[in-house]
C-alpha positions as CSV (number, residue, x, y, z in Angstrom):
1,M,28.8,-9.2,127.7
2,L,25.8,-8.9,125.9
3,S,23.4,-8.0,128.7
4,L,25.8,-5.1,129.5
5,L,25.8,-3.7,126.0
6,A,22.2,-3.5,126.5
7,E,21.9,-2.1,129.8
8,H,24.7,0.3,129.0
9,R,23.8,1.5,125.4
10,F,27.0,0.7,124.2
11,I,27.7,2.1,120.8
12,S,29.1,-0.7,118.2
13,A,32.0,0.3,116.3
14,L,29.9,-0.7,113.0
15,R,27.0,1.5,114.3
16,T,24.9,-1.4,113.9
17,N,22.9,-0.8,117.3
18,F,23.0,3.2,117.7
19,Y,24.7,5.8,115.8
20,T,25.5,9.5,116.5
21,R,24.5,12.6,114.6
22,S,25.6,16.3,115.0
23,V,23.1,19.0,115.4
24,P,24.0,21.7,112.7
25,G,25.8,24.8,114.3
26,S,26.1,23.5,117.6
27,N,28.5,21.0,119.6
28,I,25.7,18.8,120.3
29,F,25.5,15.2,119.4
30,V,22.3,13.3,119.4
31,T,22.4,9.3,119.2
32,Y,19.4,7.3,117.6
33,P,18.4,3.5,117.4
34,A,19.3,1.6,114.7
35,I,15.6,0.3,113.7
36,Y,15.3,-3.4,111.5
37,P,12.5,-4.9,109.8
38,Q,11.1,-7.6,112.5
39,Q,10.4,-9.9,109.1
40,V,12.0,-10.1,105.5
41,D,10.6,-12.1,102.8
42,L,13.2,-12.0,99.8
43,T,10.8,-13.7,97.5
44,Q,8.4,-10.8,97.4
45,S,9.1,-7.5,95.8
46,S,9.2,-5.6,99.1
47,L,11.9,-6.7,101.4
48,I,10.2,-5.0,104.4
49,S,7.8,-6.3,106.5
50,N,5.7,-3.4,108.5
51,E,6.9,-4.8,112.0
52,T,10.3,-3.2,113.1
53,C,12.7,-4.3,115.8
54,R,14.7,-1.2,117.3
55,C,17.9,-1.4,119.2
56,D,17.0,0.5,122.2
57,H,14.6,-1.8,123.1
58,T,16.5,-5.1,122.4
59,S,19.5,-6.4,121.5
60,D,18.1,-9.4,119.8
61,C,17.0,-7.5,116.3
62,V,18.9,-9.3,113.1
63,Y,18.8,-8.9,109.4
64,P,19.8,-11.1,107.0
65,A,23.2,-10.4,105.8
66,G,23.6,-9.5,102.0
67,I,26.6,-7.5,99.7
68,Y,24.5,-4.5,98.5
69,N,25.4,-2.3,95.4
70,Q,24.9,1.2,97.3
71,S,26.2,3.2,99.9
72,Q,23.5,5.4,101.2
73,A,23.9,7.6,104.7
74,I,21.8,6.3,107.7
75,I,18.7,8.3,108.4
76,P,18.1,9.0,111.5
77,N,14.5,7.4,113.1
78,Q,14.2,5.5,109.5
79,V,13.6,1.7,109.3
80,F,16.7,-0.1,107.4
81,S,15.5,0.0,103.7
82,L,17.4,-0.7,100.5
83,D,16.9,1.5,97.2
84,A,18.1,-1.1,95.3
85,P,17.9,-4.8,95.3
86,P,21.2,-6.8,97.1
87,L,23.7,-8.0,94.9
88,F,23.7,-11.3,97.0
89,M,21.9,-12.4,100.3
90,I,23.8,-14.6,102.2
91,P,22.3,-17.8,103.5
92,G,22.7,-18.6,106.9
93,F,24.3,-15.1,107.7
94,Q,22.8,-12.6,110.2
95,I,23.6,-9.0,110.9
96,G,22.0,-6.8,113.8
97,C,22.2,-4.9,116.7
98,V,25.1,-6.2,118.5
99,P,27.7,-8.4,115.7
100,Q,28.2,-10.9,118.7
101,N,24.3,-11.7,118.8
102,A,23.1,-11.7,115.2
103,L,26.5,-14.1,114.9
104,F,24.8,-16.5,117.4
105,Q,21.7,-16.8,115.2
106,S,23.9,-17.4,111.8
107,T,24.6,-20.6,110.3
108,L,27.6,-21.7,108.2
109,E,25.7,-23.0,105.4
110,C,27.3,-21.1,102.7
111,F,31.0,-22.0,104.0
112,Y,29.3,-25.6,102.7
113,N,28.1,-24.7,99.4
114,Q,30.7,-23.9,96.6
115,S,28.3,-22.2,94.4
116,C,27.8,-19.7,97.1
117,L,31.5,-19.3,98.3
118,D,32.3,-18.6,94.7
119,I,29.7,-15.6,94.8
120,V,31.0,-14.1,98.0
121,I,34.4,-14.4,96.7
122,S,33.5,-13.1,93.2
123,L,31.9,-10.1,95.1
124,T,34.3,-9.1,97.5
125,G,37.4,-9.5,95.8
126,A,38.9,-11.8,98.5
127,L,41.5,-14.3,97.2
128,R,40.7,-17.5,95.8
129,T,42.7,-19.4,98.8
130,V,39.6,-21.1,100.5
131,S,37.9,-24.6,99.8
132,T,34.3,-25.4,101.3
133,L,33.5,-27.3,104.2
134,H,32.9,-30.9,103.4
135,F,29.8,-32.7,105.9
136,S,28.8,-35.8,106.1
137,N,26.5,-37.1,108.6
138,S,29.2,-40.2,109.8
139,S,31.8,-37.0,110.0
140,S,30.2,-34.4,111.9
141,R,27.1,-34.3,114.3
142,F,26.5,-30.6,113.4
143,S,24.7,-30.0,110.5
144,P,25.5,-26.9,107.7
145,T,22.2,-25.2,109.5
146,T,23.6,-25.7,112.8
147,T,23.5,-22.2,114.3
148,V,26.3,-20.5,115.6
149,A,25.2,-20.4,119.2
150,V,24.5,-24.2,119.3
151,L,28.2,-24.5,118.1
152,F,29.4,-22.4,120.5
153,D,27.1,-23.8,123.6
154,N,29.2,-27.2,122.4
155,L,32.5,-25.5,122.5
156,M,32.9,-26.2,118.6
157,I,34.0,-30.3,119.5
158,E,32.8,-32.5,117.5
159,S,33.7,-35.7,119.2
160,W,36.1,-37.1,122.3
161,D,38.1,-40.0,120.8
162,N,39.5,-42.0,124.0
163,T,41.8,-44.5,123.8
164,T,43.0,-46.8,126.6
165,D,45.5,-49.8,126.8
166,F,44.9,-52.3,129.8
167,A,47.9,-54.3,128.4
168,T,50.5,-51.6,128.9
169,Y,48.9,-50.6,132.2
170,F,49.1,-54.2,133.5
171,Q,53.1,-54.3,132.0
172,I,54.3,-51.2,134.0
173,C,52.5,-52.4,137.1
174,A,54.7,-55.6,136.7
175,P,53.9,-58.1,139.7
176,K,56.7,-60.1,140.6
177,T,54.4,-62.2,142.1
178,C,50.6,-63.0,143.3
179,S,50.3,-65.3,145.9
180,Y,46.9,-67.0,147.9
181,S,46.3,-69.4,150.5
182,Y,43.6,-72.2,151.2
183,V,42.9,-74.6,153.6
184,Q,44.1,-78.0,152.2
185,R,40.6,-80.3,151.6
186,F,42.8,-82.5,149.2
187,F,45.8,-84.7,148.8
188,L,49.0,-83.2,147.9
189,I,49.4,-85.0,144.7
190,Y,45.9,-83.5,143.4
191,V,46.2,-80.3,144.4
192,I,50.1,-80.2,142.8
193,T,48.4,-81.6,139.7
194,I,45.7,-78.8,139.2
195,I,48.3,-76.4,139.7
196,A,50.7,-77.7,137.3
197,S,48.0,-77.9,135.0
198,V,47.1,-73.9,135.0
199,F,50.7,-72.4,135.1
200,S,52.7,-75.5,133.6
201,G,54.7,-75.8,136.7
202,I,57.5,-73.5,135.9
203,R,56.9,-70.6,137.9
204,V,54.7,-71.8,140.8
205,A,56.2,-72.6,144.5
206,L,54.0,-74.4,146.6
207,Y,54.6,-73.9,150.7
208,T,52.7,-75.6,153.8
209,V,51.9,-72.2,156.0
210,S,49.8,-74.5,159.0
211,P,49.0,-78.3,159.1
212,F,46.1,-77.1,157.3
213,S,46.5,-74.6,155.0
214,Q,48.8,-74.2,151.7
215,Q,50.2,-70.7,150.2
216,I,50.9,-70.9,146.2
217,I,53.1,-68.5,144.6
218,V,53.1,-67.5,140.9
219,R,56.1,-66.0,140.0
220,N,55.9,-63.0,137.1
221,P,52.9,-63.8,136.4
222,N,51.5,-62.4,133.0
223,L,48.3,-60.7,132.0
224,D,46.5,-64.0,131.1
225,E,47.9,-66.0,134.3
226,F,46.5,-62.7,136.6
227,E,43.1,-62.8,134.8
228,H,42.7,-66.2,135.7
229,L,43.7,-66.0,139.5
230,Y,41.4,-63.2,139.6
231,D,38.3,-65.2,138.5
232,M,39.0,-67.9,141.0
233,N,37.6,-65.4,143.4
234,L,40.2,-66.1,145.7
235,S,39.7,-64.1,148.8
236,T,43.6,-64.2,149.7
237,L,44.7,-63.2,146.2
238,S,47.6,-60.5,146.6
239,C,49.5,-58.9,143.5
240,P,51.5,-56.5,144.4
241,C,52.5,-53.8,141.8
242,H,56.3,-53.4,141.0
243,N,55.3,-50.2,140.2
244,S,52.4,-48.4,141.8
245,L,52.5,-44.8,140.5
246,I,52.1,-45.0,136.9
247,P,51.8,-42.0,134.4
248,R,48.2,-41.8,132.6
249,S,49.8,-40.9,129.4
250,K,51.5,-44.3,129.2
251,F,48.2,-45.8,129.3
252,I,45.3,-43.6,128.1
253,S,44.8,-40.2,125.7
254,I,41.9,-38.3,124.8
255,E,41.4,-36.7,121.3
256,V,39.3,-34.2,120.6
257,K,38.1,-32.9,117.7
258,L,36.7,-29.6,116.5
259,H,34.2,-28.2,114.1
260,P,36.1,-28.4,110.7
261,F,35.7,-24.4,110.6
262,C,38.2,-24.0,113.5
263,S,40.9,-25.5,111.4
264,S,39.8,-24.2,107.8
265,S,41.0,-20.9,105.7
266,F,38.5,-19.2,106.6
267,I,40.1,-18.4,109.8
268,R,43.3,-19.5,109.6
269,D,44.5,-17.8,106.2
270,D,46.2,-14.5,106.5
271,R,45.8,-13.6,102.7
272,W,41.8,-14.5,103.2
273,F,41.7,-11.6,106.2
274,Q,43.8,-9.6,104.2
275,Y,40.1,-8.5,102.3
276,W,38.3,-9.0,105.4
277,T,40.8,-6.0,107.1
278,M,40.4,-4.1,104.5
279,T,44.5,-4.4,104.0
280,F,46.1,-3.8,100.8
281,L,49.2,-5.2,98.9
282,N,50.8,-2.5,99.6
283,G,50.4,-2.1,103.1
284,S,47.7,0.8,103.3
285,I,44.6,0.2,104.9
286,D,40.8,1.7,104.0
287,P,39.5,2.8,107.6
288,N,36.5,3.5,106.2
289,P,35.5,1.5,103.0
290,P,32.3,2.5,101.2
291,F,29.8,0.2,102.2
292,Y,26.6,-0.2,103.3
293,W,26.6,0.0,106.8
294,T,24.7,-3.3,107.1
295,D,27.1,-4.8,103.8
296,F,28.9,-8.3,105.0
297,R,31.8,-6.7,103.2
298,K,31.6,-4.3,106.3
299,N,31.0,-6.9,109.1
300,G,32.5,-10.3,107.7
301,L,35.5,-9.3,109.5
302,K,34.1,-9.3,113.4
303,F,32.4,-12.6,112.0
304,F,35.4,-14.3,111.1
305,N,37.2,-12.8,114.2
306,Y,34.4,-13.6,116.7
307,V,34.7,-17.8,116.0
308,K,38.6,-17.7,115.5
309,I,38.5,-16.2,119.0
310,L,36.3,-19.4,120.0
311,C,38.4,-21.4,118.1
312,D,41.5,-20.6,120.1
313,F,40.0,-20.4,123.3
314,V,38.9,-24.1,123.2
315,N,42.3,-25.3,121.6
316,I,44.5,-23.2,124.5
317,T,42.0,-24.5,127.3
318,L,42.0,-28.1,126.3
319,S,45.4,-28.3,125.4
320,D,46.3,-26.7,129.3
321,I,43.9,-29.6,130.8
322,M,44.9,-32.2,128.7
323,N,48.7,-31.5,129.6
324,S,47.7,-31.5,133.6
325,Y,45.8,-34.2,133.0
326,Q,48.3,-36.2,131.3
327,E,51.2,-35.4,133.8
328,E,49.4,-37.5,136.8
329,Y,49.7,-40.4,138.1
330,F,47.3,-43.5,138.6
331,F,48.5,-44.7,142.3
332,S,47.8,-48.8,141.8
333,S,48.9,-50.7,144.7
334,Q,47.3,-53.9,143.0
335,P,46.4,-54.6,139.8
336,I,43.2,-53.9,138.9
337,T,40.7,-56.1,136.2
338,Q,40.4,-55.1,133.1
339,L,36.6,-54.2,133.7
340,E,37.7,-51.7,136.6
341,F,40.0,-50.4,134.5
342,D,37.5,-49.7,131.6
343,G,35.2,-48.3,134.5
344,I,38.2,-45.9,135.6
345,T,39.5,-44.2,132.3
346,H,35.7,-43.7,131.2
347,D,34.8,-41.6,134.6
348,W,38.0,-39.6,133.8
349,K,36.8,-38.7,130.0
350,Y,33.9,-37.1,131.4
351,L,35.8,-35.4,134.5
352,V,38.0,-34.0,131.9
353,E,34.6,-33.0,129.6
354,A,33.1,-31.6,132.6
355,Q,36.8,-29.4,133.6
356,V,36.5,-27.9,130.0
357,E,32.7,-26.9,130.3
358,Y,34.1,-25.7,133.5
359,N,36.3,-23.2,132.3
360,E,34.3,-22.1,129.3
361,K,31.7,-21.0,131.6
362,R,33.8,-18.9,134.4
């Protein structure tokens, strides 16, 4: 998308990359590129550096987003400049040639800081319906200064929690019998004594298969008995599952935790969006709010909408993949061991993650 914008020189609706001016007395319009300072030092008296970045050369030009007390018109071929100090420079936020590109280079750090958020609210008049995001190393793998590009690359996913239940799997498998045979090398009374000590002699049958072979059958084995039989390394052990097709949803669940911004009021509360869409209580809309072209009050809606779109996309994608995954069946003719079960469910988790990433890149 960004390469298409650069190649075909699409004009942003916010006029952040190109803008047009009519030639007086004619029907001719001339297109001019936006020009940004290459570097800005807000600690100095001058906000403008000598280096510039032109949007007709690259779409990567960015400038710190702020709230300005001015609404001067754009002057063709002039570097973006301020005729008055900004009311507030919003930490971490960028504006630039293409809103999406500037968004990728921005961070969410202001939304973790109550003082910063209070200033934004006081200068914008946005309703106080939002609260700051909370951060701790134990609850998030992303810091407040993580760029939105990194969050997007990770699909806003904080963690994958894989919950499995081997006991439930075995209970549904429900083998009615476990049997094995062996060549008789001991006195019969000794064999019976050993079997009785393991299985209490209640549900065990002893059959003579041949003059030199014996078959042991354990009826309705529980999980402990099955694991004991498996640990005996019996090559002839057979425990057919009574239910060989088992829904995955019965014994495994995968819960995905997204970045808290995806569920925050910043993109979920219509009252917060009311300000950024310039929609007023009487239902009227101001299509051309009197803000400077780089003012965050004019660019903020694009920022919140882009993040909301991504969060919604991830939620829908995850929901579709998880529903499909949960509806599938696991075929198990014989019960598997705890170790095999853990390995299989671990692989399933990574297959789901890979499918989510693949869908995002299509």
